[in-house]
C-alpha positions as CSV (number, residue, x, y, z in Angstrom):
1,M,2.3,20.3,3.0
2,S,0.6,19.0,-0.2
3,I,1.3,15.8,-2.2
4,C,0.3,15.4,-5.8
5,F,-0.3,11.8,-6.9
6,C,-0.3,12.3,-10.6
7,S,-1.6,14.6,-13.3
8,R,-4.8,12.7,-13.8
9,L,-5.4,11.6,-10.2
10,P,-8.9,10.3,-9.5
11,V,-10.2,10.4,-6.0
12,F,-13.1,9.3,-4.0
13,V,-15.8,11.7,-2.9
14,R,-19.2,11.1,-1.5
15,R,-21.8,11.4,-4.2
16,T,-25.4,10.4,-5.0
17,R,-25.7,6.7,-4.6
18,T,-26.0,4.7,-7.8
19,P,-29.4,3.0,-8.1
20,S,-29.2,-0.7,-7.1
21,S,-30.5,-1.8,-10.5
22,V,-27.6,-0.1,-12.2
23,R,-25.1,-1.2,-9.5
24,L,-25.9,-4.8,-10.0
25,S,-25.7,-4.7,-13.8
26,G,-22.9,-6.5,-15.7
27,F,-22.0,-3.3,-17.5
28,H,-21.7,-1.4,-14.2
29,S,-19.3,-4.1,-12.8
30,L,-17.1,-3.9,-15.9
31,W,-17.1,-0.1,-15.5
32,I,-15.9,-0.4,-11.9
33,I,-13.1,-2.8,-12.9
34,A,-12.0,-0.7,-15.9
35,G,-12.1,2.4,-13.8
36,R,-10.1,1.0,-11.0
37,M,-7.4,-0.3,-13.4
38,A,-7.2,3.2,-15.0
39,V,-6.7,4.8,-11.6
40,E,-4.1,2.2,-10.5
41,R,-2.1,2.5,-13.7
42,S,-2.0,6.3,-13.7
43,A,-1.0,6.8,-10.1
44,K,2.7,6.3,-9.2
45,Y,3.6,4.3,-6.1
46,T,6.3,6.8,-5.3
47,R,3.5,9.4,-4.6
48,F,1.9,6.9,-2.2
49,V,5.2,6.4,-0.4
50,A,5.6,10.2,-0.2
51,L,2.2,10.5,1.5
52,C,3.2,7.7,4.0
53,E,6.5,9.3,4.7
54,G,4.9,12.7,5.3
55,I,2.4,11.2,7.7
56,S,5.0,9.2,9.6
57,K,7.3,12.2,10.1
58,L,4.6,14.1,11.9
59,G,5.2,12.0,15.0
60,T,2.3,11.9,17.5
61,S,0.5,14.9,16.1
62,K,-2.8,13.3,15.0
63,D,-4.4,16.6,14.0
64,R,-1.5,17.4,11.6
65,K,-1.6,13.8,10.2
66,R,-5.4,14.1,9.8
67,N,-5.0,17.4,8.0
68,L,-2.3,16.0,5.7
69,L,-4.5,13.1,4.7
70,H,-7.5,15.3,4.4
71,N,-5.7,17.6,2.0
72,F,-4.5,14.6,0.0
73,V,-8.1,13.3,-0.3
74,E,-9.4,16.7,-1.3
75,G,-6.7,17.1,-4.0
76,W,-7.6,13.6,-5.2
77,R,-11.3,14.4,-5.5
78,M,-10.6,17.6,-7.4
79,S,-8.3,15.9,-9.8
80,Y,-10.9,13.1,-10.3
81,Q,-13.6,15.6,-11.2
82,Q,-11.3,17.5,-13.6
83,A,-10.0,14.4,-15.3
84,Y,-13.4,12.6,-15.6
85,P,-16.2,15.2,-15.5
86,S,-18.6,12.9,-17.4
87,N,-17.8,9.7,-15.5
88,P,-21.0,8.4,-13.8
89,Q,-19.0,6.0,-11.6
90,P,-18.9,7.1,-8.0
91,A,-15.3,8.2,-7.3
92,S,-15.4,6.4,-3.9
93,E,-15.2,3.0,-5.6
94,M,-12.1,4.2,-7.6
95,F,-10.2,4.8,-4.4
96,F,-10.2,1.1,-3.2
97,P,-6.8,0.3,-4.7
98,F,-5.2,3.0,-2.5
99,L,-7.2,2.5,0.6
100,R,-6.2,-1.1,0.9
101,L,-2.6,-0.1,0.9
102,L,-3.2,2.6,3.5
103,L,-5.0,0.1,5.7
104,P,-3.4,-3.3,4.9
105,E,-4.6,-4.8,8.1
106,A,-8.2,-4.1,7.2
107,D,-8.0,-5.5,3.6
108,R,-10.0,-8.7,3.7
109,D,-10.5,-8.9,-0.1
110,R,-7.0,-10.4,-0.7
111,P,-5.8,-13.9,0.4
112,A,-3.3,-14.0,3.2
113,Y,0.4,-13.8,2.1
114,G,1.7,-16.3,4.7
115,M,4.7,-14.1,5.3
116,K,6.3,-12.9,8.5
117,E,9.6,-11.1,9.2
118,T,11.8,-14.3,9.1
119,V,10.4,-15.3,5.7
120,L,11.0,-11.9,4.3
121,A,14.5,-11.9,5.7
122,R,15.3,-15.2,4.1
123,M,13.8,-14.0,0.8
124,F,16.1,-10.9,0.8
125,I,19.1,-13.1,1.7
126,Q,18.5,-15.5,-1.1
127,E,17.5,-13.1,-3.9
128,L,20.2,-10.5,-3.1
129,S,22.8,-13.2,-2.6
130,L,23.8,-12.1,0.9
131,V,26.5,-14.1,2.7
132,K,24.8,-16.5,5.0
133,G,26.1,-15.9,8.5
134,G,27.3,-12.4,7.4
135,K,26.5,-9.2,9.2
136,A,23.7,-8.2,6.8
137,S,22.0,-11.6,6.9
138,E,22.2,-11.9,10.7
139,T,20.8,-8.4,11.2
140,L,17.8,-9.3,9.0
141,L,17.2,-12.6,10.6
142,H,17.6,-11.3,14.2
143,W,16.4,-7.8,13.6
144,T,14.9,-7.4,17.1
145,K,18.4,-7.8,18.7
146,N,20.9,-6.8,15.9
147,K,20.3,-3.2,15.0
148,P,22.2,-1.4,12.2
149,Q,25.0,0.7,13.7
150,G,24.5,4.5,13.7
151,A,20.7,4.2,13.0
152,D,18.2,6.2,15.1
153,H,16.3,3.7,17.3
154,R,13.0,5.1,16.1
155,E,13.9,4.4,12.5
156,V,14.7,0.7,13.1
157,A,11.8,-0.1,15.5
158,D,10.4,-2.6,13.0
159,F,11.7,-5.0,10.4
160,A,11.0,-2.7,7.5
161,G,13.1,0.0,9.1
162,V,16.0,-2.4,9.7
163,A,15.8,-3.7,6.1
164,Y,15.8,-0.1,4.9
165,H,19.2,0.5,6.5
166,V,20.7,-3.0,5.9
167,L,19.9,-2.9,2.2
168,Q,21.0,0.6,1.5
169,D,24.0,-0.5,-0.6
170,R,22.1,-3.3,-2.4
171,L,19.0,-1.5,-3.7
172,S,18.4,1.7,-5.7
173,K,18.9,4.9,-3.7
174,D,16.0,7.0,-2.5
175,G,14.7,9.5,-5.0
176,Y,15.2,7.2,-8.0
177,E,12.1,7.3,-10.1
178,T,11.0,3.7,-10.6
179,G,7.9,4.3,-12.5
180,M,6.0,1.6,-10.6
181,S,2.3,2.2,-10.3
182,I,-0.3,1.4,-7.7
183,Y,-1.5,-1.2,-10.1
184,D,1.9,-2.9,-10.2
185,I,2.0,-3.0,-6.4
186,N,-1.4,-4.5,-6.1
187,K,-0.7,-7.0,-8.8
188,F,2.4,-8.1,-6.9
189,L,0.4,-8.5,-3.7
190,D,-2.2,-10.5,-5.5
191,E,0.5,-12.8,-6.8
192,L,1.8,-13.3,-3.2
193,G,-1.7,-14.1,-2.0
194,E,-2.4,-16.5,-4.9
195,A,0.9,-18.2,-4.5
196,N,0.3,-18.8,-0.8
197,G,-3.0,-20.4,-1.7
198,V,-1.3,-22.8,-4.0
199,G,1.3,-24.0,-1.4
200,G,4.2,-26.4,-1.9
201,E,7.1,-25.9,-4.3
202,N,5.0,-24.0,-6.7
203,R,4.3,-21.4,-4.0
204,K,8.0,-20.9,-3.4
205,E,8.8,-20.6,-7.1
206,R,6.0,-18.1,-7.8
207,T,6.9,-16.1,-4.7
208,N,10.6,-16.0,-5.5
209,R,9.9,-14.9,-9.0
210,A,7.6,-12.1,-7.9
211,F,10.2,-10.8,-5.4
212,R,13.0,-11.1,-7.9
213,E,11.1,-8.8,-10.3
214,M,10.3,-6.3,-7.6
215,L,13.9,-6.1,-6.3
216,R,14.8,-5.0,-9.8
217,Q,12.1,-2.3,-9.9
218,L,11.8,-0.7,-6.4
219,E,14.2,1.6,-4.5
220,R,14.7,1.0,-0.8
221,L,12.3,3.6,0.5
222,E,9.6,2.1,-1.6
223,W,10.6,-1.3,-0.2
224,K,10.3,-0.1,3.3
225,W,6.6,0.7,2.9
226,L,5.9,-2.4,0.8
227,I,7.3,-4.5,3.6
228,R,5.0,-2.9,6.0
229,I,2.1,-3.5,3.7
230,I,3.0,-7.2,3.4
231,L,3.2,-7.4,7.2
232,K,-0.1,-5.6,7.4
233,D,1.2,-2.9,9.6
234,A,1.7,0.5,7.9
235,R,2.8,2.1,11.2
236,L,1.2,5.4,10.3
237,N,0.0,5.7,13.9
238,M,-3.3,7.2,12.9
239,G,-5.6,4.3,13.6
240,K,-8.1,2.7,11.2
241,E,-11.0,4.6,12.5
242,C,-9.2,8.0,12.0
243,I,-8.2,7.2,8.5
244,L,-11.7,6.0,7.5
245,T,-13.3,9.0,9.2
246,V,-11.1,11.3,7.2
247,C,-12.4,9.6,4.0
248,Y,-16.1,9.5,5.1
249,P,-17.8,10.6,8.3
250,D,-19.5,7.3,9.0
251,A,-17.0,4.9,7.2
252,A,-15.7,3.5,10.5
253,E,-19.1,2.4,11.5
254,L,-19.8,0.9,8.1
255,Y,-16.5,-1.0,8.3
256,D,-17.4,-2.5,11.7
257,A,-20.7,-3.7,10.1
258,T,-19.2,-5.1,6.9
259,T,-15.5,-5.8,7.8
260,S,-14.8,-5.1,4.1
261,L,-13.1,-2.0,2.7
262,S,-14.6,-2.6,-0.8
263,G,-18.0,-3.2,0.9
264,V,-17.7,0.2,2.6
265,L,-16.8,2.0,-0.7
266,N,-19.7,0.3,-2.5
267,L,-22.1,1.9,-0.2
268,Y,-21.2,5.4,-1.3
């Protein structure tokens, strides 16, 4: 199984380390920022969702999951080299926007969202104008007890799975090409983190506005994975160490030492 992210898909790959004198320069920092934005804007979120769906459907087969992620990484690296043959920026640093979505629980570079299942349920109820006390609202609010009828118990084991089934008639259907990029998703998550830091009514207003916009843009399968990212549990059942090791042989050890995904990538 292979998954193509986009036609000009940069990827991370271990390369010769950039000299520290260059790495610390202002120009180099601007290059990193510009490069990451170019990567984020060119890669579609739907491709990321396809990768996550592919991994999750492999059940408990860690070897097959590892191989799928490995093939994805290799394809990413080849696309990066073809698209940017003269780019001196280490490709590893360009992968940060994606790695933080794959490992949301390990992302310490973004402020906390201050959101749990109940908060998300109330957000959906409000922004989708669901009837308070109605079946859909009650299922979202009490998702651990009220499961959607006819749904496989494995598919509704978490809030994201329940929301996926409950909102099937209220969000765009699966397969609809939304056009949202990884940049758009990270920008949305940044807004949630910044709004949480503000607090008060301003936080509520900014959060509601951000959610309202996303509800117009994403289809329900994309929402399922975005919810998991917000709750910092992608449920890929691979483990942080396994995912990092697929990326780099000693990345897990480096993360334990730095507790920073961006810090790990900056060492390559």
